[in-house]
C-alpha positions as CSV (number, residue, x, y, z in Angstrom):
1,M,116.1,71.1,125.9
2,K,117.2,69.5,129.2
3,Q,118.3,65.9,129.2
4,R,116.9,64.0,132.2
5,I,119.0,61.2,133.4
6,G,118.8,58.5,136.0
7,V,121.2,58.7,139.0
8,E,122.1,56.1,141.6
9,C,123.2,58.0,144.6
10,T,123.0,58.3,148.4
11,F,122.4,61.4,150.4
12,E,124.6,62.0,153.5
13,K,123.3,63.4,156.8
14,D,124.8,66.8,155.9
15,G,122.9,66.9,152.6
16,R,125.8,66.1,150.3
17,V,125.3,63.5,147.6
18,R,127.5,60.5,146.6
19,V,126.9,59.6,143.0
20,R,127.8,56.0,142.0
21,R,126.4,55.7,138.5
22,V,124.2,57.5,135.9
23,E,121.8,56.2,133.3
24,V,121.9,57.9,129.9
25,D,120.1,56.6,126.9
26,D,119.1,53.4,128.7
27,R,122.7,52.6,129.6
28,W,124.2,52.7,133.2
29,L,127.7,54.1,133.5
30,A,129.9,53.9,136.6
31,V,131.2,57.4,137.4
32,E,133.7,59.1,139.7
33,Q,132.5,62.1,141.6
34,G,134.1,65.5,141.9
35,R,133.1,68.6,143.7
36,Q,129.5,69.7,144.3
37,W,127.7,72.9,145.2
38,V,124.2,74.3,145.8
39,D,122.7,77.4,144.3
40,E,119.2,78.7,143.6
41,I,118.9,76.3,140.6
42,G,119.7,73.2,142.7
43,R,122.5,70.8,143.6
44,H,125.3,70.6,141.0
45,V,127.7,67.7,140.9
46,L,130.8,67.2,138.7
47,I,131.3,63.6,137.5
48,M,133.8,61.8,135.4
49,V,132.5,59.2,133.0
50,P,134.4,56.3,131.4
51,G,136.9,57.8,129.0
52,G,137.7,60.7,131.3
53,D,135.1,63.2,130.2
54,V,134.0,65.5,133.0
55,Q,130.3,66.3,133.0
56,E,128.0,68.4,135.3
57,I,124.7,67.0,136.5
58,L,122.1,68.9,138.4
59,L,119.4,67.9,140.8
60,S,116.8,70.6,140.0
61,A,115.4,72.4,143.0
62,N,112.1,73.0,141.2
63,T,111.5,69.4,139.8
64,L,113.7,67.3,142.1
65,Q,114.8,65.5,138.9
66,W,118.4,64.9,137.7
67,E,119.5,66.6,134.5
68,L,122.6,66.7,132.4
69,V,123.9,70.3,132.2
70,S,124.9,71.3,128.7
71,R,128.6,71.9,128.2
72,R,130.1,74.5,125.9
73,S,133.0,72.3,125.0
74,G,130.8,69.9,123.1
75,T,131.9,66.8,125.0
76,H,129.2,64.2,125.5
77,F,128.7,60.8,127.2
78,I,130.2,58.0,125.3
């Protein structure tokens, strides 16, 4: 099951996204942003949450909703 999240961001003229914070479980977390890329699924963005965990979020091309991408490593938001 996909976990939908809230994302506070801005979209640049070239289509790139600047993510400032994310909302998970009714809690807003300031994040640092890493690289991003687009494929047939949507726009993927790597973020670092407090504590240093790197997560991947996705703006789905089909639904235009942000989702947390499952990580194989088992790390989660704190």
